[in-house]
N, C-alpha and C positions, 0 to 999 in steps of 0.2 A: 870427469867431475860433474856430478849431478847436483844442481842447486835449485832450491825452491825460494822464490821471492814472495813475501807476504806484503801486499799493499800495492794498489794500482794507481797511486798518485805519481807526481812527477819524480819524487825521490826513488820510489820503487821501480818505475820504468827506466830511469837512468841507470840504476843498479843492474836491472835485467839486461839492458842493452850492453852495458860495459862487460858483464859476465859473458854474454854470448860472443862479444867481440874478442874475448880472450879464449874462446874455444870451449866454454862450459856448455853443458846441456841444461837449459833453463826452463823451468815452469814458473809463471807468475800467476798468483791467484788474488782476486779482488772480490770482496763480498758484495760490492755494488757495481757501479759502472766506472770505467777508467776516469780518473781525475775528478770524480764526483764528490770527494770528501773535502778536505781543506784546500786542495789545489784550486778547484773551481771557484772558491770563495776568497781567493787571495786578491790583494790590490795590485799584484804584478810588479812590485818594485824590485829593482836590481841595483845594489849599491855596494860601495866599499868603505863607507864611512861608519865604522864601528869603533868601539873603545877597547876591544880586546884584539890582540895580535892574531889569534887563531881564526876569529871571524873575518878579519881583513884578508887573511890568507885564503880562506875558503871562498871569499868573494872574488879575489883576483884570479884564482884557478878556475872558478866557474865562468867568469867573464870571458876567458879565452874561448870557451865553448859557445856562450851566448852570442858573442860577436861574429862567430863563423857558423852559426846554426843553419842558416839558409843554405850556405854552400855545402855543409856536411850532410844535412838531413833533407834538403829540398823543400822545406816549409818556412815561409815567412812568418815569424812570430810577432810581427808588429813592433819590433824593438825601436824605441824612441829615446834618444839620449838627450833629454832635456835637463838633466842634472837633479841632484838632491840638495836642498838648502836646510841646514839645521840652525836654529835660532836660540840664543842664550839671553836670559833676562838678568842674570846676576854675575858678579865678577868671579865667584866660585865656579860657576858653570863655564864661564869664558876661559878660565885657566885650564880646566879639563879639556876644553876645545883645543887650546894651543898644544897640549900634550898629545891629544889624539891626532891632530894634523901632522905633528912631527913624526909620530909612529907610522901613520899611514903613508906618508911620503917616503920614509925609510924603506918601507916594503914595496914601494913602486906605484902607489896610488897618486892620482893627480889632484889631491885635495888641497884646499887653500883656506886660510883664515881671512875673514872679511870684517870690515866695519859695518855697522848697521846701514849706513848710506850706500855702501857697495852692495849690500844684500838687497836693498830696494832697487838697485839697477838690474840685478839678476831677476828680481821678481817685481815688476811694475804692479803697483797696487798694494804693496806691503807698507805698513806703517812702521818706520824704523824706530820710533820714539821709545817703545817699551823695552828695547833690546840694547845690549852692550857689545855683542859680538855675534858672528855667524861663521859657519863653515860651508863650503860649496865644493862639489866635484862635478865637472862638466861631463865626465864619462859615466856617471850614474844615469839611471833612467827607468823605464817601464817596458814591459812586454806582455803579451797575452798568454796566460798560463794554459788555457785550453788548446791553443795552437801548439804550444810546447809539448803537451801531452800527446797530441796527434802525431807530431814529428817523431818523438821517442817511440811511441807504440808501433808506428809503421816500420821504423828502422829495426826495432827489436824483432818483430815478426819476420822481416826479411832475413834476419840472422838465425831464424829457426826457433825463437822463443815461443813456447806454448802459452798463450795469454788466455786465461780463463776468468771471465767476469761472472758475477753472481755466484761466486764460489768462495766458501768460507773455510778457514782452518778451524777445526773443532778440537784438535789435540796435537801435542808433540810427544814423541817417544824418545827416551834416553836409554842408552846402555852405559851404565856407570855415570860418568860426568858428561858424556857426549850425546848430543842430539843426533839421532840417526834416521828419524822419519817423522812424518806428519800425517794426520787424518784430515782430509778435505771433503767437503760436501757441497754439491751444487744445489741450487734451488729446486725443490721437489725431489731431490735425490732420496732413495730409499735407505741408504746407509753410507757411512763415511768410506772413502777410498783411501787406502794406505799408500803413502809415497815413501819409498826408501831413498834417502838423499845423503850426500856428503856434507851438505851445509844448508841451513835455513837462514835467509836474510830477513830480519824484522825491520821492514820499512813501513809499518802500519800507522805511523803518525799518531793521531789521537787514540788509536786502539793499541798502541805498542805495548803498554803495560799489560793488557790482557794476553797478548802473545807471550810476553815474558813469563807471566804467571803459569802458562801451560808448560813451560820448561823449568818451573820451580825457581824462577828468578824474579826478584822484586826490582822493577824499574821505576824510578821516581819521575814518571812522566804523567802529567795531569792534563786532561782536556779542559780548556778554559774558553768561554764564549767571547767572541769579539764581533763588532758590528761595523758596517760600512753603509753610508747613505749616498745616493746619487741625487744631486740637486741642480736646479737651474739658477745660477747666480745672476746678480745684477750689479755691475755689468758682467758680461761673459768672461770667463777665464781663458786667456789665449793659450793655445796648445804649446807654446814655447816656454811657459812658466814651469819652473822646476817643482818636483814634489817637495813641499815646504812643511817643516815640522817645528812647532813651538815646543821644544823638548820638555821644558819644566811644567808646561800645562798639559802635555800629553796629547795635544791636538795636531792633526795634519790635514792637508788637502792636496789634491793634484788635479790637473785638467783632464777632462775626458774629451770626446769628440764633440764638435759643434757647439762649443762654448759651455758645455756642462762641466761639472766637477764632482769628484769623490771627496767626501769629508769623513774623517774617522778619528779614532782615539779611544783610549781607556782612561776614564777620569776618576779613578779611585773608587772607594767603597768596597762592598763585598765582591769577591771574585771566586765563587765556589767552583769546585770540580763539577763537570757535567757528564751525564751519560751520553757517550758519543752516538748511541743508537736512538736516543729519545730526548733531544734538546730542541728548543725553539729556533728554527732556521730563519724566522722572520725578523724584521727590524722593529725595535721599540720606538714609537714616535716621540716619547719624552726624551730618550737618549738622542735621537736625531736632532731635535730642537736644540738641545744643549751643544751638540757637536757643531751645528751651524753658528750658534751664539759664540762659542769659543773661537771659531775661525774668524768671526766678524770682529773680534777684539784686536786682530792684528792685520787683517786684509780687507780691503774695500769691497771685495766682490760679494760679500755675504751680508747684505743689508736686509731691511724689513721686507723687501719684495722677493727675496730668495724663496724659491718654491722647492719643497722636498718632493721628489718624483717617486722614488722607490728605494729599496735597500735590502740588505740581507745580513744574516749572521753566519759565522763559521767558527771553527775551533782552532785555537793554537794548541799545540802539544808542548806544554811548558815544563821545564825542569826547574829545580830550585834556584839555579844560577843563570837561567835563560840561555844556556848553551846546550847543544845536542850531546847525546851519548853516541859515540862512534867507536866501536870496539868489537872484538870477539868476546862476548860476554861469558859464555862457556864454550867448550869445544863443540863445534858444529852449529853455533848460533851467533851470527854477526848482527849486531844492533846498529842501525843508522836511523835514529829517530830523536824526537824531542827538540826540534829546531826553534821552538818558541816564536813562531811567526816568520822565520827566515828560511823555511824549507824550500820554497820555490826558487829563490835566488841562489841558494847553495846546492841545489840538486845536481848539477853536472859534476862538481867536485866530489860531492858525497857519494854519488853512484860509482864513480871511478875508484874511490877509496874503498868502498864496500867490496868491489870486485877484487882489488888487490888483497884485501884481508882474507877473502875466501880462497883465492888461488895461491897466493904467496905467503899468507900469514902475517904480512906486514905491508906497509906502503912507504914510498919515498916521495910522494907528491907534496906532503907537508907533515909536520910533527903533530900527530893526533893524540899523543899521550895525555895532553891536558883534558881530553874529552872522554877519558875512561870513566865508567860508571862508579868505580870505587872512590872517586875523588870526594864524594859527599861524606863517606865514612872517614876518609883521611883528613877531612877539614881543609882540602886544597881546592876549594871552589873558585870559579872565575868570576869576573865582574863585567857586565855589559850594561852600560848606562844609556847607550844610544838606541833606545827603543821607545815606541809610542803605542 
């Protein structure tokens, strides 16, 4: 079994490792550097508090790997289980929270419904007054995406994966309906090199629609720009504080090292598609000021003395229903992309499922039929409200 994985972010590396672990002969190509796309620009969150069953199942399956990552891969990814705290300002949102917690607990997550006062106990410095309910999961947390990339890459190479950076796919070849090969070109290469393969795995994230187009497939995955700011709060945010999300405002923050904090969120307005090869990777100061102001509305850490240190922008690979496409799109082309900001945390499960689809044509890890790309044509889209 010869497989070509397109994309050297954490999802593609997980898929390459999982394929090699199952005995496949794997080549991974990445047009830039490993993890240098959306993975490196992630906030590093790992959570199981979602509003759709399939997202919770992806989280729980992935947590099994994240929890044992250092033992399995020999790399400490800096996993800190300080929890996630979601905040609701209206009774309507609170009722959805109750339903979400019931579903999450049914699937095995340690989520719990809190009063605003209980939320303030989990997050000292939180103003409970604007809120009517909260949810919390102590098993959620954060990790370092760059260290995860390092662990997966080293393990994949040890299993014989041919990892090629600065190498782009320039075309896919089909015989009838089946993808049978790919043209790849390294930087400065005189011409494309033809790869005959049994399967191509499209794990190209924000570039996934471009890869699909090479196979004559229309993938509804749009690159959308999102920003993060690093700030010096006053007072400092303790490292024990959970990643806290004011869901209806779209604002979030989490502690960094040495009292610093990350603040982020998407606050409405225009959200155009971006060219993943030519977008502004810097942070907008006007957006950063608003992000700090929004966080200050519910947490005492972000007052007038808060200093914006730096920041960056990355890309979410967004589908119309904010769920990934995970399927064999056409024979010989497995798609595992469109995670809408959740690719890092779902990478372990996603890579394993991709390997199952390549080798076995199916997976028994969880039911991924809701994630097929034709759901949009059938009008059977999913709903994910727990996003910021």
